[in-house]
N, C-alpha and C positions, 0 to 999 in steps of 0.2 A: 504493499499500499504506500502511495506517495503523495497523497493529497487529502485534505479534508473538505468535504462537500459544504456548499453555502447552507447556513441555518435558516430555515424559511419559517419554522414554528417554534421558537424558544418560548417556554412557558415560565410560570412564576413559581414552580415547585423547586425544592432543594435537592440538588445533586450532591450526594456524599462521595467524595473522591477517595480513591485508594492510592496513597503516596507512599513510595518504598522508603526504607530507612536511609539515613544521611549517608552520603558518600564520604563526606569529610570525617564523620564520627566513625565510620567503618574502617577507614584507613587508619585513624589512631588507635582504635580497638585492636587491630591486626598487630600492630607494632607493639603495643603495651603487652598483648597477650604473649608475643613472641619473646619479650623481655622476662616474662615470668617463669620460673621453673614449676612445672606441674601442667596440669590440663586445665584450660580455660575455654569456657563457652561464651561465644558471641551471638547474641540473639537480635532478631529484628534488623539483621545486617542486610546492606545493599549488595545483592550479587550482580555485578556488572563488570564490564571490562577492566576498569581501573582496579577494583578490589581483587578481581581474580589474578590479575597481573602479580599484585603485592602478595596474594596468598601463595601463589606459585614460587615466587621469589624466595619467600621465607622458608617454603618447603624444601628448598634446595640446600639450606645450611644444614650441616651435620649436627644432629641433636635436636632438631625441630621437625615436626610433622604437622601439616596443616589439612584438615578435612573439611570439605564443603558438605553441610547437612541441611535439612529443611530449616528455613528461617535464619541461616547463618553459618557459622564456622565453628570447628573445634580446633584450638591450637594446643599441642602437646609438646612442651620443651622438657626433654628427659635428662639434661645435663646441664651444669653451670656454665662449663666452657664449651662453646660451640665452634665449629670449623666452617671455613668458607666454602661456598659452592665450587664444585670441581669444573663447571663450564661458565661462561659468561651468561649474566642474568639479563635477559631481555625484557624491557619494561613497556614496550609498544609506545603509545602516546601519552602514558600516564605520568603526569609531571609531579603531583604531589607524592605519589608512591616512591617515585624514583629519588626524590630529594629527602624523604624520609629514611630510604634504604641506605643512602650514601653514609649517613652517621650511624644507622644500625650496623653496617658492615665493619665499622671500626672495632665492634665488640667480638668479632670472629677471629680465630687463629687463621693466619694465611692471607692470601690476596683474593679480593672479590672484584671482579669486573662487572660494572653496570653499563648496559648499552639501552639504546631506545631506537625508535623509527626515525626517519629524517628529520621530521619536525622537532621532535623531542630533543634530538642531537644538536638542534639550532637553539634551543631555549637556554638561558643563562644559569649556570651553576657555579660561577666564579666567587659569589659571595660566600657560599658555605664552604668553599675550598679555602678562602682566605681565612676563615674562621678556623679550619682545621690547622692551618699553619700556625695560627696564634695558640692553638691548643697543644702544639707539638706533635700533631699526627701526620702521617705520610700518605701521599697519593701520586698519581701519575695520569695526566691527560694524554690520551693515546693518539688523538687526532688535533682537533682544534683546541686552543687553549680556553680553559673555563666551560668546556662543553663535553657532554658524553661523545664516546665511551670513556670511562675513568676507571682506573685501578685504584682500589682502596686497600691500603695495607693495615692489617688489624693491629690494634694497640691501645694501650691505655692513655688518656690525655696526660700531658706532663705539667700542667698547672690548672688552677682552678679559677682562674680569672679570665672568662671568654668574652669576645665581642663579636657581633655579627651586624652586617648592614641589613636594614629592613626597607630600603628605598625601591627595590625591585619587587620583592615578594616577602610576605610573612612566613611562608613555608620554611624558610631556612631557620627562622628563629624556632618555630615549632619543632623542627627536626632536632635541633640542638637541646631543647628543653626536654624532650623525651629521652634523648641520649644521656643527658646529665643526671637523669634519675638514677641511672645504673652505675655511675662512676664511684663505687663505694670506697675506693681508696682515699677519697676526700670526704671531709665532714661536710662541707657545703661547696657548691659552685655558684659563681656569680656570672650572669651573662647580661651584658649591656648592649643597647642598640643606640648608636649615635645618630643623630639627626632624625630624620621622619621614619615611621613605621607604617607602611601601608597595610591596609586590610587587617587591622588589629583585632577585629571581631573573630578571625580565625585563630589567632593566638588565644583569645578568651575561651574558645572551644576546646584548645588543647589543655589550658589549664583546668577547666571545668571537668574534663575527662580524667586527668591525671589526679585531681583531687578525690574524685569519686572512686578511683581504684585504690586510694589510701596513701598516695604520695604526697609528701610535704613540700609546698612550693608557695613563695609570696612574691608579689611584686612590691619591692621595698621603696622604690621611687619610680616615677614615670619611665618606663621601658628599661628598668633594671629589675632583673629577676634573681632571687636566690632559691637554689633548688638543694634540698637535703636528700642525697641519695638513700634509697631503701628499696626494699622488694615490693613489687606490685602485688597487693593483697587480694583483691577480687578475682574470684575464679568464675564469675558470670558477669558479662558486660553487656547492658542493655543499650541498644542504638536507637536514638531519637528520630522520628519522621524527618525526612529531608526537606529543609526550607527552600533550597534551591529547586528541587523538583516540584514543590507545591506552587511555585510561582507561575507555572504554566496553566495550571488549573484556575488560579486566581485570575490570571490575565484573560483566560477564556471567558469567565464569568463577567469581567469588565467589558470585554468586546461585544458579547452578546447580550449584555445587562440582564444576566440571570443570577441564580444563587448558587454557591457552592460552599460546602463544609470540608474542612480538613481536620481530621481527628488525629489525636495523640501528639498535639503541640500547642504551645501557647506563645503569647507575646513575650513572655518572660524567658524564652529560649536563648541560650548563649549563642546560637547560630545568628550571625548578622543578617542573613537574608530574609529573616522573619520581618525586618524593617519595611519590605515592600508593602506589607499590610498597612502600615502607617502612611506610606506615600500614596497608596490608592485611596485611603480615607480622606487624606488632604485634597485629593484631586476631585473628591465629590461621591465616592462609593461609600456604603454603610458597612460597618463591621459589627459582629456580634461575638462576643467570647463567652464560653461556658466551661464546665468541667471537662466536657468531651473534646473540645478544640475551638476552631475558628471558623466563623461563617463570613463570607464576604458576599454582598448583594450589589451587583453590578448597576451603576447609575451613569448618566452622561457625565463625562469628566472634562475638567479644564486643565489647561497646561500648568507647569510647575517649574520653579528653579530648584534643583536638588543636588546636594552633594552626596555621591554614591560610593564613596571611598570604602565604607564599612560593608557594602554589599554588592561587590563588583559582579558576581556571578548571575545577578538577576538584572542587570542593565540592559541586556537585550529584550527581556520580557517587558520592562518598562518602556523601551524605545518603541516596540511594537504597539503597545497600548497607547502611547503618546501620539502615534500617527493618526488616531481617531479622536483626539481631543478636540476641544473648541478653540484652543489657543496654542501657542508654541511652548515647548518644554525644552529647558536647558538642563542638561546632565553634566556634572562637573567632577573633577578629581578622580579620573579614572584611567590615568597613564598606564597603569599596569595591565590594562586590558590589551595592549599592543604586544604583549609577550606571553599570551595565553596560547591555547591550541592553534589559534590564528590571530592575526590583528583584528580583534573584534570591533575597535572603533572604526577601521577602514571598512570591514565586512559590513557593519550595521549600516553605514553611509551609503555604500555601493548598493546594497540590495534594497534599501528603501527608496533610493533615487530611481532604481530600475521599476519600482512600482508606482512611480510618480509622486513621491513624497520629497519635498524639498528638504535638504539636510546640510547643515554647516558643520564642519569637522575642524577640531584644533587638536594640539598635541594631547591634551587630557580632557577634552570636552566634546559634547555634541549638542547641537541645536536643532530640534525636529519641528518643522512647520507642517501642521496635519493637512491631510487631503483625504477625504472621505470617498473619492471616486479612484479606488486603486486600478492599476493596470494589471493585465494578466502576465505572469512571469513564472519560469521554472527557477527557483531559488538556488543560488549557488550556496553550497553549505561549507566549503573549505576544510572538509573533513573534520568539522566542529559540531559536536552535539548540540551545544547551545544555540547555534545559528539555525540548525534544522528544527528544533523544538519551537523556538520563539516565532520564527518566521512562519512556520506551517499554520499558526493560530489565525493568521490573517485569511486563511482559506475558509474560516468560519463564517466570515462577513463578505467575502468577494469571490467570484468564480474565476477559474483560469489560474489559480495559484497552486504550485506544487513544489516539492523540494528534490533536488537532483540525487541525494544520497540518503534515503530514510533510515538505512541500517545504522548510521553512525550514532544514533541516539543510544545504542547499546553501552556506550561509554559510561553513562550515568543513570539511565531511566530506561531499561530494556523493555518495560511494559507500556511505554508512553503511548504507542499507537493504539494499543488495546484500550487504555484508559479514555483516550480521546474518542475512540469508537463508542465506548460506554456513554461518554458524556452526550454525543449527538444522539444515540439511541434513546437516551432518557428524555431528550427534548423534542424529538421528531421520530416519525415512523421510518423515514428513509435511512438506511445504514450506509456507512462508509464502504466503498469498494475495497476488498482486501486482495 
């Protein structure tokens, strides 16, 4: 299936969406479980390309087995000292897992080679490598400097005062926070981030999960973290609903002016992407929260000026909705979108313009001038799951819109097309072609 039909008969009934577990939390859970000696169950985990790449990678270390089960994974670490994989570890296009794995590999005896697909091999890794140098750990870039493939030489950190840049990605800091928790030859480790830290909400997710599994960590001052190494205590890690994934169902409700409920998450979630709820409310939608979850009622929306630094993964969802607002929307502080699976700022501008929407683009911003008379187009997805999912939603309100590579959604939301089929079937008798 590669398109969504025009919705002709949206009604006022409530559609309860089935959103999978958080990809971000699942990746963190897998790493924490692999650090723990013993058997750890991860429930409500997201089973997708990224998490499967990480699970397979961890399974390659001597002393660790990872089994995929219904609703999650079971990670069994049978020995304190693990050994590096015998073959290079291929991470596909999984950026967060690759960055987490670079630090994790330092704990294994031997040399671990981490590789990826062409796009991942272009994405920057230098910041975490610079941090390794400060820590006294060794590595070797096998091709381009600061990029995969990289050899990681296992070994303990030589000092406990670490520093990492946060200007390109917060994933480097999260990787080091997870790694620091297991450096038990130190009483504590100090990690500081000079200058700006982008996407800090994802660091807050890391802290939230670390604390929930029994680790002791504090932010002693802004962007300075003190980690007290200790064992991961929890043998059962529950994964929360994916706030990034739910953005597509919320946006569907905005575009079609219908009602959708997401269960298993609240506005108090540590996931920064839950903030899209507040953005849509400010644009004119109604929001109801109860013990079961969050309900959004789509209404006519007006444009907004919004800083999306804490929720970059839902920028494309907002941009698609903004194309149908009554006034222009300016989205700022999103420079790191240029180094995601694709240059998402450029991709967003290009595809909206192909649909007849006027877009202005800057280094770290977008201005979207709405046009409710969309043109037909086959959307270029740039091998990026978020481009595919966000832009396919415009097929709910306009004919002739399709996506070139529908299968790429498997990176983070394998059941996306099924769930959107359910959304349409709930509101009209005509079903999507499969």
